[in-house]
BAFIZA-122665 format. One record per residue (C-alpha): x, y, z. Coordinates in steps of 0.1 Angstrom, whole numbers, padded with zeros to 4 digits, always signed. Example, Ala and Ser with C-alpha at 12.3 -4.5 7.8 and 13.67 -1.06 7.14 Angstrom:
BEGIN
+0123-0045+0078;+0137-0011+0071;
! end
This chain:
BEGIN
+0723+0823+0875;+0752+0802+0864;+0777+0830+0877;+0759+0830+0910;+0762+0793+0914;+0799+0795+0905;+0804+0822+0931;+0785+0800+0958;+0806+0771+0948;+0837+0789+0952;+0825+0802+0987;+0817+0767+0998;+0851+0754+0989;+0869+0784+1006;+0848+0778+1039;+0858+0741+1041;+0894+0747+1033;+0898+0777+1056;+0879+0757+1084;+0905+0729+1080;+0933+0754+1079;+0923+0772+1111;+0914+0739+1128;+0949+0726+1124;+0969+0758+1123;+0958+0777+1153;+0983+0800+1170;+0998+0791+1202;+0980+0807+1232;+0995+0837+1247;+1005+0832+1284;+0999+0870+1293;+0971+0887+1310;+0942+0898+1287;+0929+0934+1294;+0896+0932+1276;+0882+0898+1283;+0847+0896+1298;+0825+0869+1311;+0799+0857+1285;+0815+0877+1257;+0816+0849+1233;+0814+0869+1201;+0840+0893+1214;+0816+0922+1207;+0823+0940+1242;+0860+0932+1240;+0862+0949+1206;+0840+0978+1217;+0862+0985+1247;+0892+0983+1225;+0878+1007+1200;+0867+1033+1226;+0893+1027+1255;+0925+1012+1241;+0947+1040+1257;+0934+1033+1291;+0932+0996+1287;+0970+0994+1278;+0981+1020+1303;+0962+1002+1333;+0970+0967+1321;+1008+0974+1319;+1007+0992+1353;+0986+0966+1371;+1004+0936+1358;+1040+0949+1354;+1044+0928+1322;+1032+0926+1286;+0996+0924+1282;+0972+0911+1255;+0944+0931+1240;+0917+0916+1217;+0910+0936+1185;+0889+0930+1153;+0923+0925+1137;+0930+0896+1161;+0948+0893+1195;+0977+0916+1199;+1006+0914+1224;+1014+0948+1237;+1049+0953+1251;+1060+0981+1276;+1081+1010+1262;+1111+0995+1281;+1113+0969+1254;+1115+0995+1225;+1152+0989+1216;+1148+0951+1218;+1119+0952+1193;+1137+0976+1171;+1168+0953+1167;+1150+0919+1167;+1152+0904+1133;+1126+0877+1143;+1100+0904+1146;+1090+0917+1111;+1069+0947+1103;+1063+0939+1066;+1048+0905+1075;+1025+0923+1100;+1012+0948+1075;+1008+0921+1047;+0985+0900+1071;+0966+0929+1086;+0959+0947+1053;+0952+0917+1033;+0982+0919+1008;+0973+0897+0978;+0936+0901+0978;+0922+0910+0944;+0917+0949+0942;+0941+0955+0969;+0971+0955+0945;+0983+0989+0956;+0989+0973+0991;+1005+0942+0975;+1029+0963+0953;+1042+0981+0985;+1057+0950+0998;+1064+0930+0967;+1096+0909+0967;+1110+0929+0939;+1113+0959+0964;+1107+0983+0933;+1086+1008+0954;+1110+1007+0984;+1139+1013+0963;+1122+1043+0944;+1111+1058+0976;+1146+1056+0993;+1167+1065+0963;+1146+1090+0943;+1117+1102+0962;+1135+1112+0994;+1156+1146+0995;+1149+1152+0958;+1159+1189+0951;+1143+1186+0916;+1110+1177+0931;+1107+1212+0950;+1099+1234+0921;+1073+1210+0908;+1055+1204+0941;+1058+1241+0947;+1039+1251+0914;+1012+1225+0919;+1006+1235+0956;+1004+1271+0947;+0977+1263+0920;+0958+1239+0942;+0959+1262+0971;+0944+1291+0950;+0916+1269+0937;+0906+1255+0970;+0909+1285+0994;+0903+1310+0967;+0917+1346+0964;+0889+1361+0987;+0902+1386+1013;+0871+1381+1034;+0870+1353+1061;+0853+1323+1048;+0849+1287+1059;+0869+1259+1039;+0859+1224+1030;+0881+1209+1056;+0886+1174+1046;+0881+1177+1008;+0904+1208+1006;+0933+1194+1025;+0931+1160+1009;+0928+1177+0974;+0960+1198+0980;+0980+1170+0992;+0969+1145+0966;+0975+1170+0937;+1010+1180+0949;+1020+1142+0953;+1006+1133+0919;+1028+1159+0903;+1058+1137+0915;+1042+1102+0913;+1026+1104+0878;+1042+1138+0866;+1024+1171+0860;+1003+1160+0830;+0983+1135+0852;+0985+1156+0881;+0962+1180+0862;+0938+1151+0851;+0910+1154+0877;+0899+1117+0870;+0933+1104+0880;+0934+1126+0911;+0899+1115+0921;+0906+1079+0915;+0935+1078+0935;+0918+1095+0964;+0887+1072+0961;+0908+1041+0959;+0929+1049+0991;+0896+1057+1011;+0878+1027+0999;+0908+1006+1006;+0912+1015+1044;+0874+1014+1049;+0872+0980+1034;+0899+0968+1056;+0880+0978+1086;+0847+0962+1072;+0866+0929+1065;+0881+0927+1100;+0846+0926+1113;+0844+0890+1098;+0860+0859+1113;+0893+0854+1098;+0884+0822+1079;+0855+0839+1060;+0874+0873+1051;+0885+0859+1016;+0848+0853+1008;+0836+0885+1024;+0861+0904+1003;+0846+0891+0971;+0811+0905+0979;+0822+0937+0999;+0810+0968+0980;+0842+0989+0986;+0865+0960+0977;+0846+0956+0945;+0850+0993+0937;+0888+0990+0945;+0888+0963+0919;+0869+0984+0894;+0892+1013+0900;+0924+0990+0895;+0911+0982+0861;+0906+1019+0852;+0940+1029+0867;+0958+1003+0844;+0940+1018+0814;+0950+1053+0824;+0985+1041+0831;+0987+1024+0796;+0974+1055+0780;+1001+1077+0797;+1028+1053+0787;+1019+1056+0750;+1020+1094+0754;+1055+1093+0771;+1068+1070+0742;+1054+1095+0717;+1071+1125+0735;+1104+1106+0734;+1100+1099+0696;+1094+1135+0690;+1119+1152+0713;+1142+1146+0741;+1122+1144+0773;+1137+1140+0808;+1110+1128+0832;+1116+1134+0868;+1088+1114+0885;+1080+1081+0901;+1064+1069+0868;+1097+1071+0851;+1119+1059+0882;+1096+1028+0886;+1102+1020+0850;+1139+1022+0852;+1139+1003+0885;+1122+0975+0869;+1150+0970+0846;+1130+0957+0817;+1109+0933+0840;+1071+0935+0835;+1056+0961+0860;+1022+0968+0870;+1023+1006+0869;+0988+1010+0883;+0995+0990+0913;+1027+1008+0919;+1010+1042+0917;+0982+1033+0939;+1006+1018+0962;+1023+1052+0966;+0988+1066+0973;+0980+1039+1000;+1014+1047+1016;+1012+1085+1016;+0980+1101+1009;+0962+1096+1042;+0990+1099+1066;+1003+1132+1049;+0968+1146+1049;+0963+1138+1085;+0996+1155+1094;+0988+1185+1073;+0953+1187+1091;+0968+1183+1126;+0995+1210+1119;+0968+1235+1106;+0946+1229+1136;+0975+1234+1161;+0985+1267+1143;+0950+1279+1142;+0946+1272+1179;+0978+1289+1187;+0976+1322+1166;+1006+1336+1185;+1028+1313+1164;+1018+1327+1131;+1039+1359+1129;+1071+1341+1139;+1065+1314+1114;+1058+1338+1086;+1091+1357+1094;+1111+1324+1094;+1094+1314+1061;+1100+1347+1044;+1135+1348+1055;+1142+1314+1044;+1129+1320+1008;+1146+1352+1007;+1179+1338+1013;+1176+1305+0994;+1143+1306+0972;+1120+1278+0972;+1146+1251+0976;+1154+1222+1000;+1179+1246+1015;+1151+1270+1024;+1131+1242+1039;+1159+1231+1061;+1159+1268+1075;+1123+1265+1085;+1133+1252+1120;+1103+1265+1139;+1079+1252+1114;+1097+1218+1116;+1093+1220+1154;+1055+1228+1151;+1049+1198+1128;+1068+1174+1151;+1049+1188+1181;+1017+1181+1162;+1027+1146+1156;+1035+1141+1194;+1001+1154+1205;+0981+1131+1185;+1003+1100+1184;+0991+1064+1179;+0986+1044+1211;+1011+1019+1200;+1041+1017+1176;+1065+0992+1162;+1038+0968+1152;+1055+0935+1142;+1048+0899+1136;+1069+0871+1150;+1085+0850+1124;+1096+0823+1148;+1093+0816+1187;+1112+0844+1202;+1122+0848+1238;+1120+0883+1255;+1149+0896+1278;+1129+0885+1309;+1125+0850+1295;+1090+0853+1283;+1079+0836+1252;+1064+0853+1221;+1050+0824+1200;+1056+0823+1162;+1029+0840+1144;+1020+0867+1173;+1014+0902+1164;+1031+0926+1189;+1034+0963+1193;+1051+0984+1218;+1033+1010+1242;+1037+1046+1229;+1032+1063+1261;+1066+1078+1264;+1053+1103+1238;+1031+1119+1264;+1051+1111+1296;+1056+1140+1319;+1089+1126+1329;+1102+1132+1294;+1082+1162+1282;+1075+1192+1303;+1037+1198+1304;+1034+1168+1282;+0996+1172+1275;+1002+1208+1262;+1009+1217+1228;+1042+1238+1226;+1052+1248+1191;+1088+1258+1202;+1094+1225+1221;+1116+1208+1195;+1133+1240+1183;+1144+1247+1219;+1158+1209+1221;+1177+1215+1189;+1191+1248+1201;+1201+1230+1233;+1224+1206+1213;+1199+1177+1204;+1203+1179+1167;+1183+1148+1162;+1151+1165+1172;+1138+1171+1137;+1106+1161+1122;+1120+1132+1101;+1139+1118+1130;+1127+1090+1153;+1137+1080+1189;+1123+1059+1217;+1104+1090+1229;+1090+1098+1195;+1081+1069+1174;+1055+1081+1149;+1077+1071+1119;+1087+1039+1135;+1123+1027+1143;+1150+1005+1130;+1148+0986+1097;+1111+0995+1092;+1113+1033+1098;+1091+1050+1072;+1110+1054+1041;+1088+1082+1027;+1091+1106+1057;+1116+1129+1038;+1091+1134+1010;+1063+1140+1035;+1085+1165+1052;+1090+1184+1020;+1054+1183+1009;+1041+1194+1043;+1065+1222+1047;+1057+1236+1012;+1021+1234+1017;+1022+1251+1052;+1046+1276+1040;+1024+1289+1012;+0994+1286+1035;+1010+1308+1062;+1025+1333+1037;+0993+1338+1017;+0964+1333+1041;+0954+1341+1076;+0936+1312+1094;+0916+1308+1124;+0893+1284+1142;+0856+1292+1138;+0844+1311+1168;+0832+1288+1195;+0848+1257+1179;+0873+1236+1199;+0891+1207+1181;+0880+1173+1191;+0905+1145+1181;+0892+1112+1179;+0906+1077+1188;+0896+1045+1173;+0914+1016+1190;+0952+1022+1185;+0950+1051+1161;+0943+1089+1165;+0923+1108+1139;+0922+1146+1134;+0887+1160+1140;+0871+1153+1108;+0846+1181+1114;+0870+1208+1121;+0858+1244+1115;+0885+1264+1100;+0882+1299+1084;+0907+1316+1062;+0912+1347+1041;+0937+1358+1017;+0965+1381+1028;+0963+1416+1011;+0995+1423+0995;
! end
């Protein structure tokens, strides 16, 4: 009972303080047209429903009708959406910050969300490791390769008869096992408790974020303390710290008994800390938050497109076989898989986010036309160039060779890891995704082994149905894919 009274007392104090804070620190009102404002919608219920169901149409029609930036109400707060013509301005504007946007929208600093907090910690340990060690690491390829082969055999089996796969579980498991081999090393990558904990933490974290955004901003710190998934994040953080401590003890014992050269993020993070205390569990789960869901979704999207376009399979297999024959399972071989690269990039383009370049204004900022973006405003840029018929021929149609043809015509920047005004999935400028090179390596290895060793197809009568929730697209979570082991 005393603990309950203590919790209620804490809640009361927070309510009073946050009410005072929001009473005197309200953001300046935006002077742009709101595209989902409805008469009598005091609780914003209809506005949020329309955002979740029709964000793409609301933004497209709003920018077309008003010829200016528009405002859209979301559960995360009011967002200012800029037309794609302002992409370069946003990219180069140091008064607009992506990290601050993420920290605010994803509750950095909340207890249990330590993985998210570690991603943007002022020490920049994770960012340094991702940029300097995780990207374009030749030594990671054989380790990733071995774990992908093993995980694929376990999940998709050796059966040469057509059989349905566990769509979400199989793809997530393969990606998480492969990533763990580089994040925490091969020993923990084979530890099912650790792999399951990472996946659970990431899914709980993102789901909890959505739930917390349903609460008024002033009450979210309180709601998070009682939210079931947030509580499980806190519990898993505690368990993760124990597992990391145990792994550290084992590594110290290994070093005492023999010379061991670890080539994984556990070791890189330790060295990057330079003797400073480091919460390895938060760092590792931060890597999971940054990489697991996005890479799994990219894998699922590419698999679906290949299965829906079986005419691509023979050409992809030939390319992969030739690349491996010439260069083995190396970064050089992955570089030669140019059609696969094109298919992956086209898959991104056909299920893009509705907006990109999300930022928070650090101070009052003036746009090129003189319009004011008040300090604290969250902004994003319309992504419609990614499906613009004036840029992409038959833009609504998936064309696996699209980016390969662009590269062959001299546009060398049209690779999966590249970003441009017309293709902003990885962002642009200072905030471009630092982990895109690792994602590229992991995805190509996964897809190469899948294509060489399995036939795959859509289940008869099934048609993929991508889903959108607000700004973000999701691969059909109920996809029906069948595979069979290739007879060799």
